[in-house]
C-alpha distance (Angstrom), angle and dihedral (degrees) to the residues before:
residue distance angle dihedral
M1 . . .
D2 3.78 . .
P3 3.84 107.6 .
I4 3.79 90.3 -156.4
R5 3.81 88.4 64.9
N6 3.80 92.4 47.8
P7 3.84 104.3 131.4
Y8 3.81 99.6 -164.6
A9 3.80 123.8 103.0
P10 3.80 118.7 -164.5
G11 3.78 106.2 178.4
A12 3.78 142.3 121.3
G13 3.78 105.7 -79.3
Q14 3.79 91.9 -15.9
R15 3.78 111.6 144.5
P16 3.80 113.2 -120.5
P17 3.81 117.6 -131.6
E18 3.81 89.0 -108.6
L19 3.81 117.0 36.4
A20 3.77 93.7 -154.3
G21 3.78 124.9 -172.1
R22 3.81 97.9 15.3
D23 3.81 100.8 92.0
R24 3.81 92.7 108.8
E25 3.80 93.7 55.8
L26 3.81 92.4 46.0
E27 3.79 93.0 49.0
Q28 3.80 93.4 47.6
F29 3.79 92.4 49.0
A30 3.80 90.6 50.5
V31 3.81 87.2 56.7
T32 3.81 90.2 48.5
L33 3.81 91.4 52.9
A34 3.80 92.3 49.9
R35 3.81 93.5 46.8
V36 3.79 95.1 47.5
A37 3.81 93.5 46.5
S38 3.81 89.7 52.2
G39 3.80 92.3 52.2
R40 3.78 97.4 -104.7
P41 3.81 120.1 138.0
E42 3.79 117.3 -100.2
R43 3.77 136.9 159.6
S44 3.78 128.3 -117.4
L45 3.80 118.9 -111.3
V46 3.81 136.0 -113.9
L47 3.82 123.9 -169.0
S48 3.80 118.7 -164.1
G49 3.78 135.2 178.6
L50 3.78 146.9 113.1
R51 3.77 122.2 -60.7
G52 3.78 114.7 -83.9
V53 3.81 96.6 34.1
G54 3.81 94.2 104.8
K55 3.81 103.8 -103.5
T56 3.81 94.0 144.2
V57 3.80 91.4 45.6
L58 3.80 90.2 51.8
L59 3.81 91.5 45.3
N60 3.81 89.2 55.4
A61 3.80 91.3 46.7
L62 3.80 90.7 52.7
R63 3.78 90.1 49.8
S64 3.80 89.1 52.6
L65 3.81 88.9 56.1
A66 3.79 89.9 53.9
V67 3.81 92.2 47.5
Q68 3.80 90.5 50.8
R69 3.80 88.0 57.4
A70 3.82 91.6 51.3
W71 3.81 94.4 -109.8
G72 3.75 121.2 153.9
T73 3.81 107.8 -110.5
G74 3.77 138.7 -178.5
K75 3.79 133.1 175.7
L76 3.79 134.5 -155.5
E77 3.78 138.8 174.5
A78 3.79 115.9 -136.6
R79 3.80 118.9 -135.9
P80 3.80 128.1 -163.8
D81 3.82 92.9 -130.9
R82 3.79 97.2 46.2
S83 3.78 133.3 76.6
L84 3.81 116.0 -115.5
R85 3.80 92.9 -132.0
L86 3.80 98.2 77.2
P87 3.84 98.6 48.8
I88 3.82 90.5 42.8
A89 3.81 89.4 53.2
Q90 3.79 91.1 50.6
A91 3.81 94.4 46.1
V92 3.80 93.8 47.7
H93 3.80 90.2 47.3
V94 3.82 89.6 57.2
A95 3.82 90.8 48.8
V96 3.80 92.5 49.1
R97 3.78 91.4 47.7
D98 3.83 87.9 55.9
L99 3.80 89.4 55.2
C100 3.79 104.1 36.8
H101 3.79 98.0 64.3
R102 3.84 89.4 57.1
H103 3.79 97.4 44.6
R104 3.82 115.7 105.5
D105 3.79 95.8 -154.0
R106 3.79 102.5 71.2
E107 3.81 93.8 -175.4
R108 3.79 91.2 52.4
A109 3.80 91.9 49.3
E110 3.80 92.2 47.7
A111 3.80 91.0 49.7
V112 3.79 90.8 57.0
A113 3.79 90.5 45.1
G114 3.81 86.3 54.4
V115 3.80 90.8 55.4
V116 3.80 89.9 51.4
K117 3.80 88.7 50.8
A118 3.80 91.9 49.7
F119 3.80 90.1 52.1
A120 3.80 90.8 47.3
L121 3.80 93.5 50.1
R122 3.78 90.8 50.3
T123 3.78 86.7 49.2
A124 3.80 90.7 55.7
M125 3.80 89.5 55.9
A126 3.81 95.5 43.6
D127 3.81 103.4 41.6
R128 3.76 105.8 116.8
V129 3.80 97.0 -146.4
G130 3.78 96.1 48.5
H131 3.81 101.5 -107.4
R132 3.79 114.9 162.7
W133 3.78 126.0 -157.2
H134 3.80 132.8 157.0
P135 3.80 120.5 -168.8
P136 3.81 109.7 -112.6
T137 3.78 96.2 -115.9
D138 3.80 133.1 115.5
V139 3.82 95.9 -143.5
A140 3.79 119.1 112.1
A141 3.79 117.5 -105.5
A142 3.81 113.6 -104.0
T143 3.77 118.1 -113.0
G144 3.80 122.2 -132.6
R145 3.78 94.9 7.6
A146 3.86 124.7 101.6
D147 3.80 89.4 -19.1
S148 3.82 104.3 96.2
G149 3.78 94.7 106.8
D150 3.83 91.6 -123.5
L151 3.79 104.4 114.6
E152 3.80 96.6 -149.3
T153 3.79 94.2 49.7
D154 3.78 92.9 44.0
L155 3.80 93.6 48.4
V156 3.80 92.5 51.1
E157 3.80 91.5 51.5
L158 3.80 93.4 42.6
F159 3.79 94.4 48.0
S160 3.81 92.8 44.4
D161 3.80 94.3 53.8
V162 3.79 94.6 42.7
A163 3.81 91.3 48.1
Q164 3.80 90.9 51.0
L165 3.79 89.7 54.6
A166 3.81 88.7 54.0
T167 3.81 90.6 47.6
D168 3.81 88.9 59.0
L169 3.81 87.2 60.6
S170 3.83 95.2 42.2
V171 3.81 91.3 -117.0
G172 3.79 135.1 94.4
V173 3.79 144.9 -127.5
A174 3.80 125.7 -110.6
I175 3.79 124.1 -170.2
F176 3.81 114.8 -163.8
I177 3.82 118.5 -154.5
D178 3.79 121.0 -168.1
E179 3.84 122.7 -165.5
M180 3.79 87.2 20.3
Q181 3.80 92.2 168.1
D182 3.82 88.4 72.1
I183 3.80 93.1 67.7
T184 3.80 110.2 107.3
S185 3.79 118.1 -108.8
D186 3.81 93.9 -110.8
E187 3.79 93.2 49.3
L188 3.79 91.9 44.3
S189 3.80 87.9 53.5
A190 3.81 90.8 51.3
L191 3.81 91.7 48.6
C192 3.81 92.1 49.7
A193 3.80 91.2 48.5
A194 3.80 91.0 50.7
C195 3.81 91.5 48.7
H196 3.80 89.4 49.0
E197 3.78 92.3 52.9
I198 3.79 92.9 45.7
S199 3.81 91.7 50.2
Q200 3.81 90.4 52.0
Q201 3.80 88.6 53.7
A202 3.83 89.1 50.9
S203 3.80 87.5 -128.8
P204 3.83 116.0 168.1
L205 3.79 97.4 -114.7
V206 3.79 126.4 113.1
I207 3.78 134.6 -178.0
V208 3.79 118.0 -143.5
G209 3.79 112.5 -166.6
A210 3.79 133.0 -177.2
G211 3.79 128.1 -167.8
L212 3.76 149.8 130.1
P213 3.84 122.9 -51.2
H214 3.81 94.2 -89.1
L215 3.82 92.8 58.4
P216 3.85 94.3 97.0
S217 3.81 89.5 52.8
A218 3.80 91.2 48.8
L219 3.80 90.5 51.7
S220 3.80 92.8 48.7
A221 3.81 90.4 49.2
S222 3.81 91.1 52.2
K223 3.82 94.9 50.1
S224 3.78 127.3 8.4
Y225 3.79 92.3 -141.8
A226 3.83 94.1 52.2
E227 3.81 90.2 98.1
R228 3.82 87.5 65.1
L229 3.78 95.5 38.4
F230 3.81 98.3 68.1
H231 3.77 141.3 39.9
Y232 3.81 104.3 -123.3
R233 3.79 119.9 -148.0
V234 3.81 122.8 -177.8
I235 3.81 109.9 -146.6
D236 3.77 109.1 -152.8
R237 3.78 140.6 166.8
L238 3.78 118.1 -61.7
P239 3.82 121.8 -95.1
R240 3.77 114.7 -119.4
E241 3.81 95.9 -95.1
Q242 3.80 92.9 52.7
A243 3.82 94.0 43.5
D244 3.79 88.6 54.1
R245 3.78 89.3 48.4
A246 3.81 91.1 53.7
L247 3.81 88.1 57.4
L248 3.79 102.3 35.6
I249 3.79 103.2 46.2
P250 3.83 96.3 53.8
A251 3.81 90.1 44.2
S252 3.80 91.6 50.6
T253 3.81 90.5 60.1
E254 3.81 85.6 65.2
A255 3.83 94.0 42.3
V256 3.81 91.5 -108.4
S257 3.82 126.3 136.2
Y258 3.82 138.3 -175.0
D259 3.79 132.7 -128.3
S260 3.79 112.7 -120.3
A261 3.83 90.7 -117.8
A262 3.80 89.8 55.9
L263 3.80 90.7 53.2
D264 3.81 90.8 47.8
E265 3.79 91.3 54.3
L266 3.80 94.4 44.3
Y267 3.78 91.0 53.9
R268 3.79 90.9 48.5
L269 3.79 90.9 51.8
T270 3.81 97.2 44.0
D271 3.81 102.2 33.7
G272 3.79 85.2 -145.0
Y273 3.80 95.3 -70.4
P274 3.82 104.2 151.8
Y275 3.81 96.3 -136.5
F276 3.80 91.3 51.4
V277 3.81 91.2 46.0
Q278 3.79 89.8 57.2
A279 3.82 93.8 42.4
Y280 3.81 94.5 51.2
G281 3.78 92.4 39.5
K282 3.79 91.6 55.5
V283 3.81 97.7 50.6
T284 3.82 92.3 40.7
W285 3.79 90.6 54.5
D286 3.80 91.1 51.5
A287 3.82 92.2 48.0
A288 3.81 96.5 47.6
P289 3.83 114.1 92.9
S290 3.80 94.7 -156.8
S291 3.80 146.7 -16.6
P292 2.97 131.6 -40.1
I293 3.79 99.1 50.1
T294 3.81 108.4 -134.6
L295 3.78 139.6 -156.4
G296 3.79 88.0 -103.4
D297 3.80 90.3 57.6
V298 3.80 90.8 52.1
T299 3.80 91.7 47.6
E300 3.80 91.2 50.9
A301 3.82 93.5 46.9
A302 3.81 99.1 42.9
P303 3.83 96.6 82.8
L304 3.81 89.7 52.9
A305 3.80 91.6 52.9
E306 3.79 90.7 45.8
A307 3.79 91.5 51.5
E308 3.81 92.2 50.0
L309 3.79 91.9 48.6
A310 3.79 91.6 46.3
V311 3.80 90.8 57.6
G312 3.79 105.3 31.6
F313 3.78 106.0 26.4
F314 3.81 105.4 28.2
G315 3.79 107.0 15.3
A316 3.78 95.7 50.4
R317 3.79 89.8 55.6
F318 3.80 93.4 45.6
D319 3.81 90.8 50.5
R320 3.82 90.9 57.7
A321 3.80 91.3 63.1
T322 3.79 126.1 90.6
P323 3.83 119.5 -120.3
A324 3.81 90.6 -99.7
E325 3.82 90.9 49.3
R326 3.82 90.6 49.4
D327 3.80 90.7 53.6
Y328 3.78 88.8 50.4
M329 3.81 92.0 50.5
R330 3.81 92.5 48.3
A331 3.79 89.2 53.3
V332 3.81 91.0 49.6
A333 3.81 89.3 49.1
E334 3.82 93.8 51.0
L335 3.79 92.2 47.7
G336 3.80 90.9 44.7
A337 3.80 90.9 60.6
R338 3.81 86.9 76.6
N339 3.82 95.7 58.9
H340 3.82 106.4 28.7
D341 3.82 91.3 -92.2
G342 3.78 93.9 -57.3
P343 3.82 124.5 145.4
V344 3.81 115.9 -38.8
S345 3.80 125.6 -154.6
T346 3.80 113.8 -113.8
A347 3.79 87.8 -143.1
D348 3.82 89.4 57.9
V349 3.80 90.0 49.3
A350 3.79 90.2 53.3
A351 3.81 91.9 47.1
S352 3.81 92.1 50.5
L353 3.79 90.0 52.4
G354 3.80 93.8 43.3
R355 3.80 91.4 -120.9
K356 3.78 138.1 121.3
P357 3.84 112.6 -101.5
S358 3.80 91.6 -123.4
S359 3.80 91.6 57.1
L360 3.81 90.2 58.1
S361 3.80 95.8 52.4
P362 3.84 93.8 97.0
A363 3.81 91.6 53.4
R364 3.80 92.9 46.1
D365 3.81 93.2 46.0
G366 3.80 90.6 47.8
L367 3.79 91.3 53.1
I368 3.80 91.2 48.5
K369 3.81 91.4 51.3
K370 3.80 90.0 49.3
G371 3.80 90.3 51.3
L372 3.80 94.8 -118.8
V373 3.81 98.4 117.6
F374 3.78 134.1 15.6
A375 3.78 135.8 -163.0
E376 3.79 112.2 -123.1
E377 3.79 87.9 -173.9
R378 3.77 138.3 -11.4
G379 3.81 114.2 -58.6
V380 3.82 98.9 16.5
V381 3.80 136.5 85.3
R382 3.78 135.2 -168.7
F383 3.80 135.9 -175.9
T384 3.80 116.4 -96.9
V385 3.81 90.9 -148.5
P386 3.82 120.4 71.6
H387 3.82 114.9 -122.0
F388 3.81 91.0 11.5
G389 3.79 91.8 122.2
K390 3.80 90.4 52.1
F391 3.79 90.2 49.7
L392 3.81 92.4 51.6
R393 3.78 93.3 47.0
T394 3.80 90.1 52.5
Q395 3.81 92.3 48.3
H396 3.78 90.9 46.3
D397 3.79 88.9 54.4
G398 3.79 88.9 55.6
A399 3.79 99.4 -109.5
G400 3.77 117.5 153.9
S401 3.80 97.9 -128.1
W402 3.74 141.1 10.5
A403 3.80 115.3 -83.7
G404 3.76 121.1 -150.4
């Protein structure tokens, strides 16, 4: 079929034509926006799940809901080698810019913009890797507000003033944080404390974070009350009905349908992981000569999807690892074959490699920092990427490409 008309969109953070299986999260966030804007208490939100389940796509969709309601919004992506202060300053600046041009009291709006600038200038001095950024505004930086250098204190003051500006407009502010698990423990603690203070003030500001499955544990470790500070939503693979919907609805806009056997095979290959659904859907469309798409079309296209995933989705991640980290991952993959790639004991990994557990700590910690494995609890690890263990086992056996 015509590849130009192909409706599927496999890409990092790229919204698929049909955002299947996320209606509950969208509806609940719409309620949160309405409650916060009306002055009613509500918690911020944390999304967690493996890579490839669509957390970033959902984060962007939630931001769109806030924008539609005229909220001030900003978004950032946390990085393990970068202080939180700079990206927070940039995200809040974007949110304030959304609000200032609609505010009737120009002096009031400029005063808040000055607080943002003061926070940003302090950020430039404090950022540990030397980044420099100044908000593009002509207002003078405030003095004695959000400029102490203590992140918790500065965030409370920054958030309070920005939220008050939104209150004047009967809206709110939402800051969206992707890869939230990469925020350092101290900075995560400061962010939680600031959110706690803002919630006690009933200020219309919410944080919406997304990260890997261990993010809720990291938040709880940073502040004991974090478990009550956020709504936690686990974003998982799609059930069969929703996976079919993600394929069928986009195809129907082009008057294309699927045989039931083709849908059966696509679900078997993808396990309902949204990224895989899009990847297989795209190559199957291109391979199919006409509608309806058949099992034969899927069978013909599958090796192409597998090859693309092996290079772009799996291989690129494997290539980032050191030789010692690759050995560690291969051991995790072999052990994971026994439990459908669930959690693997670090002691078992060490035993399989004939090493002491302590000697493997650098490899394990390196993989965690690179976002390739995570620790659900003490003494176990698991891949952050679905089907990664299967990919490694296939490569280890000498096959030319990953097999679903």
